[in-house]
N, C-alpha and C positions, 0 to 999 in steps of 0.2 A: 868898121871902126869899133874899137873896144872902149869901154868905160869902166870906171871903178866906182862902186857903190859902197859907202860906209854907213854903218848903223850903230848908234849908241843909245842906251836907255836902260831903264829898270827891267830886269829879266821878267818875262811872262811867257806863257804858252802861246805859240802861234806866230811869233815874230817872223821867223824864216818863211813860214807859209804866206803871211801877208805881203812881204816883200816879193816873194816868188810869184804871187798871184798878179801883182802889178806888172811884173816882167812878162808873164805869160799872156796877159790881156793885150799886150802891145807888141807881141812877137819879138821880145828881147831874149836872146839865148844866154842862159847862165853857163859859164864855162869853168868857173872855179869859185869855191867858197871856203873861207876860213872863219870860224867863230869860236868864241870862248865866253865864259862867264867868270867875272872877277867879283867874288862875293855875290852881290845881287845885281851887278851891272853886266848887261849883255853887250858884247862887242862883236861886230861882224864886218868883214871885208869881202866883197863879192866882185869878181871880174865878169863882165858881160860883153856880148858881141851884139852890135846894133845894125849889122849889115842888112838884115831883113825886117828891121823894126818898122812899125807903122807910125811912129812918132819920132820927133827930133830929140836930141839929148837934152835940150832945154825943157821940152815938154815932159820928158821922163823925170827930170829933176823936180819940176813943179808937182807932178803927180806923187812922187815919193815924199816930198816935203809935206804935202797936204795929208797924205796917209800917216806920215810920221807924227805930225802935230795932233791928229785925232787919237793917236795911240801913245802919246808921251815919249816919242822917240825923236832923235836928231838923225836925219838921213841926208847924206849929201851924194851927189852924182857928179863926176867930173871925167872929162876925156882922159884916156890913158896917158897921152903925151904930156898933159898938164900935170897929172899926178906924178909921173916920172921926173919931170923937170923940178917940181917942188921938193923932191926927195933925193936929188942928186947933189953930191958934195962938190 
């Protein structure tokens, strides 16, 4: 199963590393990343695969939200199918 992780917040050193660390700790495979900085706002979309993950998508979402709040970021995790349905015309 694939999931989409989005990250928004004030740009700072180590954001990608912190998000990647949560993925690595839970055996979540990162398959694609797109990131940019708009002035001082960091934006990232990450596609991950959770087939071998040690946690559920809900638990990953909670872990990312917790880490995001500690670092002044808004992080969301959603199933790929939900993401695609939300963005289909």
